[in-house]
C-alpha positions, 0 to 999 in steps of 0.5 A: 522593901523600897520606899517610893516618894509621891511625885509632889515630894520630888523637887523636879526643878533642880533636875531640870535646871539648865545653865547658861551658855557653855563656852569652848575656850582655846588656850595659848600653847608654845607649839602651834603657829599663829597661822595654823591656829587661824587656819583651824578656826577658818576651816573648822568653824568656817570663820572669816579671815578677819574673825579667825585672826581676831580670835587667834590674836586673843589667844596669843596676847590674852592667853585664851579666846572663847571660840564658840558658845552654846549647849554643853554637848556642842562645846564638848564636840568643838573642844574635841575637834580642837584637840584633834587639830592639836590645840589646847581647849576646854569647856567652861560654863559661861555667864548666864 
């Protein structure tokens, strides 16, 4: 026999907590050329040449760059797309 808790005893707040924006992060790798990384950012995200080059230089010099922020599901799609282009990328939770 199972026990059913009355609705008022269930902590719904913990189930509906939404975290602050998620980030798609591209990491530096020893394989891809800087021009290719710029091409991917321009092609996939539609970034201007200037923005794509700025992000590419952050990847190159800082080791990584946040290329997008938003809902977790969307960032997971972006990361999968980066993998499809051959780039190293991860999703992480950003600061709220």
